[in-house]
N, C-alpha and C positions, 0 to 999 in steps of 0.2 A: 504492499500499499507507498503511495506518496503522498509525502504532506503537500499541504496547500498553504500561501502565505495568509497571514492572519491581517487583515482591513479592519481598519480604525475609521472611525468617522473624525471630519476635521470642519471646520467652518472656515472660510474668509471672506474679510472685508473688503470692499472694492468701491474708491473714488476715484473721479476727476474732476479737474476745473479746466484741462487747457484742451485745445486741438481738439474740437468736437469731443466732448467727453462723455455724451451718451455710449458714443461710438468706440471710444475707447475703454470704455466698461464692459460693453459687447466682447468687443473683440478679447478684451483679457478672460472672459469666459470661455469665449472659445477655445483661448492658449491653454487654461486650464485642464480642457476638458481632452487634450492633445500628450497629456503626459504622462508619460509609461509608469503606471502604480498609480495613478489616478480615475477614480470614478465621478466625472460628475453627477449627483444625484438629486438637486435640487437649487433652482435660483429664485432669487426672491424680482419681485418687482423694481422698476427703479426709480429712485426719491430722486430728487432735487431738493437740496440741505444749503443754507446759509454757511459761508465758512466759520471755524470752530479755530478759537485761539484768538481772535481780536485784529487780523492782520486783513485790511483791504485788500481783497479779491472777487474773483468771480465766483457766484456759488457752485458749488459741485454737483457732480450724480453720484449715489449711491446706489449698491448692492451689496447682498449677503449671496457666497455661493454653497451650497452644502457637496463635503466629499466624503467619497471612500478611500482610504490613501492605502497604501503595503509600505509607506516609506516611515520613518522616523518625525517625529514633529521635525527636528533640524535639517533632516533632508530634505521635507516638502517647505520648510525655509528657503534654505537656498533655491529650489527650483520659480519658487514665488519669486525673488528677487532677479533670476533669471528673464520670468515673464516680464516683470518692470523693467528691465534693461531692453529687451529685444522692442520694448514701448517707447522707449527714449527717453526715460528715468533717468537723473541723475543722482547718483547718492550725497550731494553735497547741499542739497538743496535747505533751502531754509527751513527752519521746522515747525510744521503747520501752516508754510505757504503753499502758494500756487503749484502743481504737480498734474503732468499728462498723466500719471495712473500710481495709481498707491495702492498696494495687497498686502494687506494685514492679516496674520494668522492670529484668529480671535481664540479661539479650542480645540483641542486635540485630544478628542481621547476625553477620560478626567486627569488628563495631568498635570499637574502642579508645575511647572517650569521658573525657576527666579536666576537667572545666567545674562552674561554680558550681552550676547546677540541675539536670547528671545526669554522672554516673560508668558508666560500661560497661565489660567487664560489672558488675555491680553489684557490690561492696566487700565481702557480707558471706556471697557463696554458699560458698563453700567452708567458714565455719566454722559452716551452719546447716543441721544434719538437716530442718528444718521445709522447707526449700527442695531441697535435694539428693536426699533422700528422695521427696518427688514428680517430682523434674523428672528424676530417672533413672527413673521408671517408666515415663514418655512419651517421653525423648530421650538413652537411655545412652548413645548413639554423638555426643552433639553436643560439639562442643570448643568448650570455654568458653576464649577469648584469655588465657594466661597460666596457666592450671589444667590444660589437658588434658582430654581426655574427663570426660562426668558418671560413668561408670561407674567409673572409676580413680581418681575422688576421694575422699579417707580419710571417712566418715562415721561418727557416734555412733551410735548407735540405742537410746543409754538418756537422752542429756543432750545438750538437756533433753530430759524425756519425751516419746513419739510412739506414735504406734499407729493406723491404719487405719482409718477409722469406715464410710467407704460409698465 
């Protein structure tokens, strides 16, 4: 009997506010689906949201993708950064500034990691409606370590401004 790879659930936040943001988000979702060892199992609607972090810039388009993967969290992070690079992201960008694409590993299985390159669950989940609303759309019962079920995490529907667009 041959063994088979174990598939782990993971959720990725996707955002863009430059160079055709909706297309950038859709392209990133397509590229995620092409990664060996990744199965795209759910995608949220697209949301338009005001910028986070107090920097004057265009609105973002955001979504969340639900995956199954045979990769470790660190390996998946490397793939996410490779997709960002393919789409023109430069790593020296201003924190919370405008960007062509941003892929954040939000949750990987039930793992909690606090490392120099990766923190899981993503530390901003609980205060970002542009993450919580799309995540609740595809995984309301997901248990986020340290925060509880996604559907039970309080979320502001007004700050920053947000609306579902597609």
